[in-house]
N, C-alpha and C positions, 0 to 999 in steps of 0.2 A: 526662541529658536534652540538655544543650548539646552533649555529644560526639556524640550521635546526630544532632542537627540539623546540626552542622558536617559530619559525614560525608555527610549527604544533600545539603547544598549543594555539597560538593566533587564528589559524583557527578554533579550537574547540570553543573558547570563542565567536567568531563571530556568531556561530550557536547555542550557548546555553548561555543565559544570566544569568544562575544560579551561576556559579563560580565567586568569587570576585577576584581571582588571578590565576596565572599559577600553583601555588602549589596545589590548589584544583583540577585542571584538572588532575594533576599527580596521583590523587587518583581514577580517574574514571576507572571502570573495562574495558571499551572499549579501553582505552589507554594502560593498561597493556596487554590486549589480543592482541592488534596489535604489541606491542613490543616483546612479547613472540613468536608471529607468525613469525616475521622477523627472529628470531633465528631458529625456526622449519623449516621455508622455506629454509634457507641456508643449514641446515642439509639434508633436503629432496633433494635439488639440488646436494649435494655431495653424494647422494645415501646412506646416513646413516639413513635409514628409521626408524629403531627401535628407535634411539635416537630422531629423529624428532617426533615420536609418544609419547615418554616420555614427551617431552616438551609440546606437544599438550594436553596431559591428565592433566599435572600439570596446564596448563593455564585454562582448562575447570573447574577443581576443584576450582581454585582461583577466576575465573571471571564469571562462568556460561555461557561462550561463547565458542562455539566449531567451530574453524576454522581449516579445514584440512591443514596439512603442504604443500600440493601441490597447494593450491589456490594462485593465483597471485593477488596482491593488490598494487594499485598505491599510490600516495602521498595524505596526508591529509584525510585519511579514518577515519571516526568517527562513532562508534557504541554508541548510546545514551542508557544508561542502559544495559541490557544484555539479556540472554536467546535466543541467536541468533545462527543459524547453517549455516555454509558456506561450501559447498562441495569441493571435490578435484579439479575438473576442472573449478571451478568458476574463472572468471576474472573480476576484479574491477578496474575501472579507477581512475582518480584524483578527489578529492573533493567530494567524495560520502558520503552520510549520511544514516545510517540505524538506525531505532528505535527498540524498544524491540520486542522480540518474532517473529523475521523474519526468514524465511527459504529460502536459495538459494539451492534448492534441485535438485537432478538428476533423470533422467529417468532410467528405467531398460534396460540395453543393451541386444539386442536380437541376436547379432552376436558373442557373447562370448568375445568381446573386450570392454575394458572400453571406450576409446575414449573420445570425448567431451560430457559430460552428464549434465553439470551444466550451469547456465546462465552467460552471459556477461553483466556487467553494465558499460556503458560508462561514460564519465566525467559528474560531477555535477548532478548525479541522486539522488533522495530522495525516500527512501522506508519507508512507514508508518508502524505503529505498527501492528504486526500480519499478515503482508502480506506474501504470499507464491509465490515465483517465481520458477517455476518448468521447468526443461529441458534445452537443449542447445539453448536457445533463446537469443536475444539481446535486451536490454533495451537502447534506444537511448539517446543521450546527452540531459541533462536538463529535462528528463522525470520525472514524479512524479507518484508514486504508492500509492494509498490511503490505509488507514488502513483496514486490514482484506481482502484486494483484493487477488484474486487468478489469477495469470498470467501464461498462458501456450503458448502464441503467442508472436511474436516479437512486441515491442512497438516502435512506430515512435519517432523521435527526438522531444522533447518539448511537448509530449502528457501527459495528466493526466488520469490515469486509476483508475476506481473504480468498486466495485461490485464483485459478484460471478456468473459466470466467469467474470473477469474484462472487462469492456468496456470503451471506451474513452468518456470523457465528452465533447469532441470537443472544449475544451478551449486551444488554443495554448499558453502554458506558455512562450515560448521563445519570443512571440510577445508582450504580454501585461504586463508581470511582469518579472523583472530582478533579484530582490533580493531573498534571501533565503526564502523558504516556509516551516515552521515547519510541520512535519508529512506528507508532500507531498500533503496537501489538501488546495487549494486556497479557501478562504471564503470571498472575497471582491466583487467588482463590477461585474466581469464576472459571478460569481455564482448567483448573484442576478437576472440576466437575466433568468437563468434556473429556479430559484425559482419562478419568476413571471410567467413563462410559466406553471409551475406546478400548481400554484394558479389559473390561468385562466382555466386550465383543470378541477380542482376541482369545480370551480364555474359553469362551463358548465354542469358538471355531476349533481350538486345540482339542477340546473334549470330543467334538464331533469327529475329528480326524482320528483320535484314538479309538473311538467306537467303530468307525469304518475299518480301521486296521484289524481290530479284533474280529469283526465279522468276516473279513477277507481271509484271515488265518483260519477261522472255523470252517469256511467253505473249502479251503485247500485240504484241511485235515479230513473233511468229509469225502472229498474226491480221492484221497490217497487210501482211505480205509477199505473200500471195496477191493482195490488192487492188492492190498496186503492180505485180505481175507482169501482172495482167489489164489494167491501164491501159497498160502497155508493149505488150502484144499488140494492143490496140485501136489504138494509134498506128501500129503496123506495118501492120495491115490497111488503114488509110486511106491 
């Protein structure tokens, strides 16, 4: 038991350099929320739904993290900070990291049955701050969801998703980077390629604007030239 707890605390320290010891990690709200969820989930599985909800509400008051007792969570799950909501039918794999203000939300069932309404996060997924993962979709292994992204479609394995509605950056995280990515946002060499592409587009637009300004100036001068010529002719006639 203690070996498993130590392994979990060490896995958190690998993803968060802030704590100086395992004792600090024990004070994290995400650690408390996960521990209390294990109890609530056991009660939920035993069909003691009211008691499971009591534990769930106590955990929410204590940690500001709301994990439905029915949610299935794997090993080494880490919620960094709080204010996260995880729905009833959510399924979370091993070594998943979620940052603050994330929602694993459900869709409104139209057939009168609950069914699978919430997302499935496979192993080693990272969800950035404020991201909203909605519906019975699957986020593939080692996928990264950027901060404030809204995801309503399946995410391929190793993809990095950003934006509203989230789109892939086309950076295959499983190929170019193996280590942990804080907040799910790679910001090294592969991103520089995209930044360079964006800069080139900006430079091209600036060049087009300069050309348009030159053409407009030439048109103005062409319009003013007949007027000046007419003024010269009028002066000659007089």
